[in-house]
C-alpha positions in Angstrom: 129.6 117.2 109.2 126.7 116.4 106.9 123.3 117.9 107.3 120.3 115.8 108.4 118.9 116.3 104.9 122.0 114.9 103.3 122.1 111.9 105.6 118.5 111.2 104.9 119.1 111.4 101.2 121.8 108.8 101.5 119.5 106.6 103.6 116.8 106.9 100.9 119.2 105.8 98.1 120.5 102.8 100.2 117.0 101.7 101.3 115.8 101.5 97.7 118.8 99.4 96.8 118.7 97.2 99.9 115.0 96.6 99.9 114.9 95.7 96.3 117.7 93.2 96.7 116.2 91.7 99.9 112.7 91.4 98.4 114.0 89.7 95.3 116.2 87.4 97.4 113.4 86.4 99.8 111.0 85.6 96.9 113.6 83.5 95.2 114.8 81.7 98.4 111.4 80.9 99.8 109.8 80.1 96.4 106.8 82.2 97.4 104.0 82.8 95.0 101.5 85.7 94.9 103.6 88.1 96.9 101.2 91.1 97.2 102.9 93.4 99.7 106.1 94.5 101.3 105.7 96.6 104.4 108.0 98.9 106.4 107.1 98.7 110.1 108.5 99.2 113.6 110.0 102.6 113.2 111.9 103.3 116.4 113.3 106.5 117.9 113.6 107.5 121.5 115.3 110.9 121.5 118.8 109.3 121.6 118.5 106.5 119.1 117.2 106.3 115.6 116.9 102.9 114.1 115.9 101.6 110.6 112.5 100.1 110.3 111.8 96.5 109.7 110.8 95.2 106.3 108.6 92.2 105.7 106.7 90.6 102.8 103.6 88.5 102.5 101.9 86.3 99.9 98.2 85.7 99.3 98.8 82.0 99.8 99.4 82.7 103.5 95.6 82.7 104.0 95.7 85.5 106.6 92.7 87.2 108.1 91.9 90.6 106.5 93.5 92.4 109.5 96.6 90.2 109.5 97.0 90.7 105.7 98.0 94.3 106.6 100.0 93.6 109.8 103.7 92.8 109.1 104.3 91.3 112.6 101.9 88.5 111.6 103.7 87.7 108.3 106.1 84.8 108.1 108.6 86.5 105.9 110.6 89.2 107.8 113.5 90.6 105.9 115.9 91.0 108.8 118.8 91.3 106.3 117.4 94.6 105.1 117.3 96.1 108.6 120.7 94.7 109.4 122.2 96.1 106.2 120.8 99.6 106.9 121.9 99.8 110.6 125.2 101.5 109.7 123.4 104.0 107.5 121.6 105.3 110.6 124.7 105.9 112.7 125.5 109.3 111.0 121.8 110.4 111.6 122.0 109.6 115.3 125.3 111.5 115.5 123.8 114.5 113.7 120.8 114.5 116.1 122.9 114.1 119.3 122.1 116.9 121.7 119.4 118.3 119.4 116.1 119.6 120.6 112.9 117.6 120.6 111.5 119.7 117.7 114.6 118.8 115.6 114.1 115.1 116.4 110.4 115.4 115.5 111.4 117.1 112.2 113.9 114.3 111.4 111.3 111.7 112.2 108.8 113.4 109.8 111.4 113.7 107.1 112.3 110.0 107.6 108.7 108.9 107.0 108.7 111.0 103.8 112.0 109.2 102.8 110.5 105.7 103.4 107.3 106.8 101.6 109.2 107.8 98.5 111.2 104.5 98.6 107.9 102.6 98.9 106.4 104.4 95.9 109.5 103.8 93.7 109.7 100.1 94.7 106.0 99.7 94.0 106.5 101.1 90.5 109.7 99.2 89.8 108.3 95.8 90.9 105.1 96.3 88.9 107.0 97.4 85.8 109.4 94.4 86.0 106.5 92.0 86.4 108.5 89.6 88.5 107.0 86.1 88.3 106.1 85.6 92.0 104.9 89.1 92.5 101.2 90.1 91.9 100.3 92.7 89.3 99.0 94.9 92.1 102.0 94.4 94.4 102.4 97.3 96.9 105.2 98.5 99.1 104.0 100.7 101.9 104.3 101.8 105.5 102.2 99.5 107.8 103.2 100.7 111.2 100.3 100.2 113.6 102.1 101.4 116.7 100.9 105.0 116.3 97.2 104.6 116.6 94.7 104.2 113.7 94.7 107.8 112.4 98.5 108.2 112.2 98.9 104.6 110.9 96.4 105.4 108.1 98.1 108.7 107.3 101.5 107.0 107.0 100.1 104.2 104.8 98.4 106.7 102.5 101.6 108.8 102.4 103.5 105.7 101.2 101.1 104.7 98.5 100.7 108.1 96.8 100.3 107.6 93.1 98.8 104.2 93.4 95.5 104.1 91.5 92.3 103.9 93.7 91.2 100.8 91.8 94.5 99.1 92.9 93.7 99.8 96.5 90.1 98.6 96.2 91.4 95.3 95.1 93.2 94.9 98.4 90.2 95.7 100.5 87.4 93.9 98.8 85.8 91.2 100.9 86.6 88.6 98.3 90.3 89.0 99.0 90.0 88.6 102.7 
């Protein structure tokens, strides 16, 4: 049987591949312009199940309020195919965690957030380097999961954007962009 670390490593590789494909496909299919963000959200575990998070994208042309700009449930472009594609990848993780202690589950959850953070960081760099036509120069992939309260949500968002320049972030939060 594989270790939890090995399984999470496989999940990490697959997420990067799947998310990249789904983001590119969604942008092409919907003919979106000014796509500024992709967000991982709705991370769900309950001590017996461990499911992949959802992934959504949004564009500046959506004219969302400042709060909704950073709230994936409010976005019109959910990438259900990404979550569906990843479902089987999480089966071995659930099997490995079966009958494990709460602390082992907590550790797997922590490691999973780190995996998704690294995926977010690499996708941000990749999309920016490729300069895809419909994607903004300051495009960002991050964790935007507001179900944990403000402090934890902010910690997870910051974890996923490590390495992004502060001036990039400021652009997102300036009043002129709201």
